[in-house]
N, C-alpha and C positions, 0 to 999 in steps of 0.2 A: 505494499498498501504506498505510497506514495502521497506528498502534499500541494499545493497546488495554492497561493494565497492565503494559506489558512485552513486550508479545507480538506478534507480527505477526500482521495480520490480513488476508483478502484480500476482491478482490470480490465479492458476492453479487448483481449485480445479475444480470437475463438480457435478450435480444433481449426490444424492446418487441413487444406483441400485439398483429395489422394491421400492421404498419411492414413494406417488404421484407425479407426477409432478409438480412441480414449478413454477406457471408465477410473476413476478415483473410489475406490472401496475406502470407508473411514468403518473401521469398527477396533473398538479395545480387546477385544478377545480374537488374540494373537493367531488361533487356531482356524477361528470362521474369516477372520481376514486371509488367512493364507488359503484356505478352500476355494472363497469366494473366488479369489483373486486366480486361481491355478483354473479355474470352473472358464471364467470369464478369458484367459490366454491361450485354453485350449478350443475356446469357439473362435478364435482369432483375433480379438482384440487387445487392444495394448493396455495395459496397467499399470495406474500406482497404487502403494497400498499405504494408508496410514494409521496410525493410533487413536488419533481425538480431534475435534473440530479445532483445535489449535495447529496444530500439524496440516489438516485440512485447508483452513484456511492460508496459511504459506502457498501449499502444493498449487493452488486455485490461481493465486497470486503470481504462480511462477508460470503458470500455463494453465488455461480455463480446456475441462473436459470435457466432453461430447456429454456425458453421464456421470454424477456420483450416486455411487450406493452406500446407505448410510445406518448403522446401530442406530437409534435414536435414543438411546438411556447409555450411557455414558460418564465418566465420573468430571463434573465441570461442568456438561453440558447438556442439557434432557429437553426430548420431546421437541412443540415447537420451538421453543430456544434453538435446538440446533436447526432445528430447518432452518428458520431466519436469517440465524449465521450465516449459514452458507450460502442463501439463497443471496444475501444482500452482497458476499463477495462475488458470486455465480449468476446471474438473474434472470439469461435466459438459458442456462443446463437444466435439464432435468433432473432430475431424483428419486429414488427409491428408496422409499423409509421403509428401515428391515427393524423388526424388535419379537422379544418374545413376549412384551407384555403385553402384544394386541389382540393375542389369545386370551391372556390369564384376566383380561379388563379392571386390570391393575395401571394406575399411570391414563397414556394419550389412546384415543381407538385410527385404527386404519383411518377411518372418515376424520374424526378430527384432524389426522399428519396430512390429506390430501386436502382438508381447509387451507392447514397452515401453507402450502405452498408443495407436495410432495406431490409427485407425478402417482406415482404409485406406490401401494404400502402393502408390503410383505410378510406373513410372520413367520419368526423362528419357531422350528426350523425350517428355512427355506429349500425347498426341493431345488434343483440343478433346472430342472423343465422350466421351470417357473419362474425361474429368474432369467435364464436365458432368453423365453419366450418376450417377459415384459424389457427384459433388454434391446431387443430387435423390435417391440411395436413403439421403442419409445425413439432409439437411433439408430435402426435399421442393421443392416449386416457389416459384420468386421471391416470391407474398404467399400 
């Protein structure tokens, strides 16, 4: 993030045309972050993986991805605040909200995640086919 005349500015870059479509995976659970990243890479997408919203902000400021797949309940930022924070830095980037709490009824619901700005809401445990279908619907095939 830069500053112009004392006002914060946000990245305006977009995914490179002709390049593999990039997905940013945000999850504090290393195993799930790696698993989701592996599924996306095997499907042909370029993947960056980070462990929290702070790292996601930094990653988005460096290069805006085509899509963000993010856990909604991580230390430091949760639910609608997490969606709002990510969308603030990448307003035109689609976001898939993922949470184990969507099913349990505790915290945010999938409908609330969508109302907050997510394009899709998937309950954990996420199925590979369900995730890849949602990704393809939102950003198309890997190339």
